[in-house]
C-alpha positions in Angstrom: -6.0 72.9 67.5 -9.9 72.8 67.9 -11.8 71.1 65.4 -15.2 72.6 64.3 -18.6 70.4 64.1 -19.2 68.2 60.8 -22.9 68.7 59.8 -24.5 66.4 57.1 -28.2 66.9 56.1 -30.9 64.6 54.7 -34.1 65.0 53.2 -35.7 68.6 52.7 -35.3 72.1 52.2 -36.3 73.1 55.5 -33.8 70.7 57.1 -31.2 72.1 55.1 -32.4 75.8 56.3 -32.2 74.3 59.9 -28.9 72.7 59.5 -27.5 76.4 59.1 -29.5 77.5 62.1 -27.7 74.6 64.3 -24.4 75.7 62.9 -24.8 79.1 64.3 -26.1 77.9 67.8 -23.3 75.3 67.8 -20.8 77.9 66.9 -22.2 80.4 69.5 -22.0 77.6 72.0 -18.1 76.4 71.1 -19.0 73.2 70.4 -15.7 71.0 69.1 -15.2 67.7 67.6 -18.6 67.1 66.8 -20.3 65.1 64.3 -24.1 66.1 63.9 -26.5 64.4 61.2 -29.7 65.9 60.4 -32.0 63.1 59.5 -34.9 62.7 57.1 -38.4 60.1 58.0 -40.2 60.6 54.6 -39.3 57.4 53.2 -38.6 53.9 55.0 -35.3 54.6 52.0 -34.7 58.4 53.9 -34.4 56.6 57.1 -32.0 53.8 55.5 -29.7 56.3 54.3 -29.6 58.4 57.4 -28.3 55.3 59.0 -25.6 54.8 56.5 -24.7 58.2 56.3 -24.0 57.9 60.3 -22.2 54.9 59.8 -20.0 56.8 57.2 -19.4 59.7 59.2 -18.4 57.8 62.4 -15.9 55.6 60.1 -14.6 59.0 58.8 -14.7 60.6 62.5 -13.8 58.0 65.0 -12.8 60.3 67.8 -16.1 62.5 67.5 -18.7 62.8 69.6 -21.9 61.5 66.8 -25.1 63.8 67.5 -28.2 62.5 65.5 -31.6 64.4 65.3 -34.6 65.6 62.3 -37.3 63.6 61.6 -36.1 60.3 62.0 -34.2 60.8 65.1 -37.7 62.4 66.4 -40.3 59.5 65.0 -37.7 56.6 66.0 -35.2 57.9 68.5 -34.7 54.5 69.7 -33.5 52.9 66.3 -30.9 55.6 66.5 -30.0 55.4 70.1 -29.3 51.3 69.7 -26.6 52.3 67.0 -23.6 51.7 68.4 -21.8 54.7 66.7 -24.4 57.3 68.1 -23.6 59.2 71.3 -26.7 61.3 71.2 -29.9 61.5 69.9 -32.0 64.9 69.9 -35.3 66.2 68.7 -36.6 68.5 66.2 -37.5 70.9 69.2 -34.3 70.3 71.0 -32.1 71.0 68.2 -33.3 74.5 67.7 -32.8 75.3 71.4 -29.6 77.4 72.4 -29.4 75.4 75.5 -29.2 72.2 73.7 -26.0 73.3 72.2 -24.6 75.1 75.4 -24.7 71.9 77.0 -22.4 70.4 74.6 -19.8 73.2 74.7 -16.4 73.0 76.0 -17.6 73.5 80.0 -19.9 70.3 79.3 -19.1 67.8 82.0 -21.1 65.1 81.1 -24.6 63.5 80.8 -25.8 60.2 80.7 -29.1 60.7 79.2 -28.4 59.4 75.3 -32.2 60.6 74.1 -33.3 63.8 74.4 -36.5 64.0 72.4 -39.7 65.3 73.7 -43.3 65.3 72.5 -43.4 67.6 69.6 -46.7 67.6 69.6 -47.1 69.8 72.4 -44.9 72.1 70.7 -47.3 75.5 69.6 -44.5 77.9 68.4 -41.6 77.6 65.7 -38.2 78.2 66.5 -37.4 81.7 67.2 -33.8 81.2 65.3 -33.7 82.8 62.2 -31.1 82.8 59.6 -30.5 85.9 57.2 -29.4 84.4 53.8 -29.4 80.6 53.8 -29.1 79.7 50.5 -26.7 81.0 47.7 -25.5 84.4 47.6 -28.5 85.1 44.8 -31.4 83.2 46.9 -32.5 83.4 50.6 -34.9 81.0 52.3 -37.1 82.1 54.9 -38.7 79.6 56.9 -42.4 81.2 57.7 -44.1 77.9 59.1 -43.5 74.7 60.6 -45.5 71.2 61.4 -48.7 70.0 59.7 -52.2 69.8 60.9 -53.2 67.1 58.3 -52.9 63.2 58.5 -52.3 61.8 55.1 -52.2 58.1 55.6 -48.9 57.7 54.2 -47.1 60.4 55.9 -45.1 60.2 59.0 -44.0 64.0 58.8 -46.6 65.2 61.4 -45.0 63.0 64.2 -41.7 64.5 62.9 -42.2 68.0 62.7 -45.7 68.2 64.6 -48.8 70.8 64.5 -49.0 73.5 62.3 -47.5 77.0 63.6 -46.5 79.9 61.9 -44.1 82.6 62.2 -46.0 85.7 62.7 -46.0 88.3 59.5 -44.1 91.1 61.1 -41.3 88.8 61.9 -40.9 87.4 58.3 -41.3 91.2 56.8 -38.3 92.3 58.9 -36.2 89.3 58.1 -36.6 89.7 54.3 -36.0 93.8 54.6 -32.9 92.6 56.4 -32.1 90.3 53.5 -33.0 92.7 50.8 -30.4 95.3 52.8 -27.9 92.8 52.4 -28.1 92.4 48.4 -30.5 89.4 48.1 -32.4 89.6 45.2 -35.1 86.9 45.6 -36.3 85.5 48.9 -38.0 82.0 48.9 -40.9 81.5 51.4 -40.6 77.9 52.9 -42.4 75.4 55.4 -43.6 72.2 56.1 -47.4 72.7 55.1 -46.8 76.2 53.4 -50.6 77.1 52.6 -51.6 76.4 56.4 -49.5 79.5 57.4 -51.7 81.8 59.7 -54.5 79.3 60.8 -52.9 79.3 64.5 -52.2 83.4 64.0 -55.0 86.3 65.7 -57.6 86.7 62.8 -56.0 83.7 60.7 -54.5 85.5 57.8 -54.0 83.4 55.1 -50.6 82.8 53.1 -51.7 85.1 50.4 -52.3 87.7 53.1 -48.7 87.2 53.8 -47.4 87.6 50.3 -49.3 90.7 49.4 -47.5 92.4 52.7 -44.3 91.2 51.9 -44.5 92.8 48.4 -46.2 96.0 49.8 -43.9 96.4 52.5 -40.7 95.2 51.0 -40.8 97.2 47.7 -37.2 96.8 46.7 -37.6 93.2 47.1 -37.2 91.9 43.1 -38.5 88.3 43.1 -40.4 86.5 45.7 -41.1 82.8 45.6 -43.2 80.3 47.5 -42.2 76.5 47.7 -44.5 73.6 47.7 -48.2 74.5 48.3 -51.3 72.3 48.5 -53.5 74.2 45.9 -56.7 73.1 47.6 -55.9 75.4 50.2 -55.1 78.4 48.1 -56.8 81.5 49.1 -58.3 84.6 47.1 -55.5 86.8 48.0 -52.8 84.3 46.6 -54.5 83.9 43.7 -54.7 87.8 43.2 -50.9 88.0 43.7 -50.3 85.4 40.9 -53.0 87.7 38.5 -51.3 90.9 39.3 -47.6 90.9 41.4 -44.9 90.2 38.7 -42.6 90.0 41.1 -44.4 86.8 42.5 -42.4 84.2 40.4 -44.7 81.9 38.1 -43.5 78.9 39.7 -45.2 76.9 42.2 -44.8 73.1 43.4 -47.8 71.4 44.0 -48.7 68.6 46.7 -50.6 66.6 44.2 -49.5 63.1 45.2 -51.9 61.2 42.8 -54.5 61.6 40.1 -56.7 59.1 40.6 -60.0 60.0 43.1 -60.2 57.0 45.1 -56.4 56.7 45.7 -56.8 60.4 46.8 -59.3 59.4 49.0 -57.2 56.6 50.8 -54.6 59.1 50.9 -57.0 61.0 53.0 -56.1 64.1 50.5 -58.5 67.1 50.7 -58.7 67.6 47.1 -59.9 65.5 43.9 -58.3 65.3 40.4 -60.8 67.8 38.9 -59.7 70.3 41.6 -56.0 69.9 40.9 -56.8 71.0 37.4 -59.1 73.3 37.9 -56.2 75.3 39.7 -53.6 74.6 37.5 -56.4 76.0 34.6 -57.1 79.2 36.5 -53.6 80.0 37.6 -52.3 79.9 34.3 -55.4 82.2 33.1 -54.1 84.7 35.4 -50.7 84.0 34.6 -49.8 82.6 31.4 -46.1 81.8 31.9 -46.6 79.9 35.1 -45.2 76.7 35.2 -46.2 73.9 37.8 -43.7 71.3 39.9 -45.5 68.5 41.6 -45.3 65.3 44.1 -46.6 62.2 42.9 -46.4 58.9 44.4 -46.2 55.5 42.6 -47.8 52.5 43.6 -49.8 53.4 46.7 -51.4 50.6 48.5 -54.5 49.2 46.1 -53.2 51.4 43.1 -54.5 49.7 40.2 -52.9 50.1 36.5 -56.0 52.4 35.6 -55.6 54.3 38.7 -51.9 54.7 37.9 -53.0 55.5 34.3 -54.8 58.7 35.9 -51.9 60.2 37.3 -50.2 59.9 34.0 -53.2 61.7 32.5 -53.0 64.4 35.4 -48.9 64.9 34.5 -50.5 66.2 31.0 -54.1 67.7 32.1 -52.4 70.2 34.7 -49.2 70.5 32.1 -46.9 69.9 34.9 -43.2 70.2 34.4 -40.8 69.5 37.1 -42.0 65.7 38.5 -40.5 64.8 42.1 -41.7 61.0 41.8 -41.6 58.9 44.9 -42.0 55.1 44.7 -44.2 54.3 47.4 -42.6 53.2 50.8 -44.2 51.4 53.4 -43.7 53.5 56.5 -44.3 51.7 60.1 -46.7 53.9 62.2 -48.8 55.1 59.2 -52.2 54.0 58.2 -51.1 53.0 55.0 -48.9 50.8 55.8 -51.8 48.6 57.1 -53.6 48.1 54.2 -53.2 44.6 53.4 -53.3 45.4 49.4 -49.6 46.3 49.3 -48.4 46.8 45.7 -45.5 44.9 44.1 -42.3 46.5 44.5 -41.1 45.6 41.1 -44.4 47.1 39.7 -43.9 50.5 42.1 -40.3 50.7 40.3 -41.8 50.4 36.8 -44.4 52.9 37.5 -41.9 55.4 39.1 -39.6 54.9 35.9 -43.0 55.4 33.4 -43.8 58.8 35.4 -40.4 60.2 35.6 -39.8 59.5 31.5 -43.2 61.3 31.5 -41.5 64.0 33.8 -38.4 63.9 31.3 -40.7 64.7 28.2 -42.5 67.7 29.9 -39.3 69.3 31.0 -37.6 69.3 27.5 -41.0 70.5 26.1 -40.8 73.4 28.6 -36.9 74.0 27.5 -38.0 73.8 23.9 -40.8 76.4 24.0 -38.2 79.4 25.7 -36.3 79.4 22.4 -36.2 82.9 21.5 -37.8 84.0 24.3 -35.6 86.8 26.5 -35.6 86.0 30.6 -34.6 87.5 33.7 -32.4 85.1 34.9 -31.0 85.1 38.5 -27.2 84.3 38.5 -26.4 81.3 41.2 -22.7 81.4 39.9 -21.2 83.2 37.2 -21.9 80.7 34.5 -25.7 79.5 35.8 -28.6 81.2 36.8 -32.5 80.5 36.8 -35.4 82.0 35.5 -38.3 83.1 37.1 -40.1 79.8 36.0 -36.6 78.0 38.0 -35.3 76.6 34.9 -31.8 76.6 34.7 -29.6 78.8 32.2 -25.7 78.1 31.2 -24.0 81.3 30.4 -20.5 80.8 28.5 -19.1 83.9 29.6 -19.0 85.0 33.2 -21.8 86.7 35.0 -21.9 88.3 38.5 -23.4 85.9 41.0 -26.6 87.2 42.6 -27.0 89.5 39.8 -30.5 89.7 37.4 -29.6 89.3 33.9 -31.3 89.5 30.5 -31.1 86.7 28.4 -31.9 85.6 25.0 -32.2 81.8 25.0 -30.8 80.4 22.2 -30.5 76.5 23.0 -31.1 73.3 24.9 -28.3 71.5 26.5 -29.7 68.4 28.6 -31.5 70.3 31.3 -30.3 73.8 31.1 -31.1 76.4 28.5 -28.3 78.0 26.9 -27.5 81.6 25.7 
C-alpha cells in the first residue's frame, strides 16, 4: 500500500500556502513515503523548533525519506544536511519547481546530492504554482508577492526569500475570479513585503492599484483582506480604497517593530514613531471601524528601559489591538547580531511579557466595545466566524460554513465575542 507524504509547516502564512503547493506538486509527481518539513528562519528559536520537528518526525517515520526545505534550509543548508535524520535539503526556489518533485517520484533511481539550494538572490520571478482555495472553505489566501528588497538589521528573511518580486495583476485577478466562482466569500492577499508589490513590474504599479483593480474587476467578491503591510509604503490608492471600498476589510497588520526612533534607526527601518501614529490616525479617520495588529520586537540590542517604554506608549498612541510580540533573538549573519550591547535574556523575556500584557488589555477593550453592535460574520466553522476586523465570534447555534451571517454581539468569552 502506498503511503502519501507527510508535511509539516513552521512559521508564516506564506510558508503554509507553499506547503499546499508542495502537496499538489508531490501528488502530481507520485511521491510516496516521504516526510517534508517546511522550516522557518525568522528567529534562532524558529530554527531550533525546525530541528526539533525533524527529529520528532524521523522517530515517527523511521523508514521515510526526510526532506527539509523553507527559509531555514535556504539560509543554513549545511546545518540541516549535517543532521543524521535528514536525507535531502532543498531551497525555497527548488521546492516550488515541478521538476524537483518529479525527481522524487516512483521512477527516481537515486541521487547522491544531499543539498539542492541555489542562490535565491538570482531569482527574478515568483513561482507560478497557484493554489485555488488554500485556507478554510470560507477564506482563501492568494500569494501576490515574495521576497524583500529591504535589509533590516535584525532580519534574515531576505536571505531566505530573495529580493522582492510580484505576481502580475492580471494573474492575481484571474485567480480571484476562480476562487469566487468556487464560492469563497473572502480572499486575503499575502506576501513577504506586501507593500512593495509592483515595484518590479512595468510602470511600477502600487499595492493600492492592485486592490482597486481586484475590487473593480471582481465585483462578486464580498470581502478582500490584506495581510501585513509596511505603513510607510502605503500609497494614495490604498488610502482611497480604505476610505471608499466597504469590501476592503477594516483590519490592517502593521510591520512597526518598535516605538523608539533611535532603535528604529538601528533596526534600519524606514519610518519613525510619528509616521506610524500619523498613519494610524489617518486610516482611522477614513475608516472609523479600522483595527490594527502589529509586530513589535522586545529587547533589540541597545534597547534601554526608556526606549522600551516608547514601544509601550506606541501601542496606546496607535490604538493597536492585536499584538505579535517577538522577544529579540540573535540571528547569526545579521548586522544586529554584531552589536556589542546585547540586552540580557531575562530582561528581554520580562519586556516581552509586559508588551503581551498590554496587548491583552487592548484586546479586552476592543471586545467590550463591540457589545450591542451588529457585525457581518464570516463563518470559518459551524460555531466560529470572524468579523470584518478579524475578531472571533462564537455561535451556540450551528451556522453554514463559509456564509456571511449578521450577528448582534451580546457577550465576551475569553478572546471571543458571543451572540
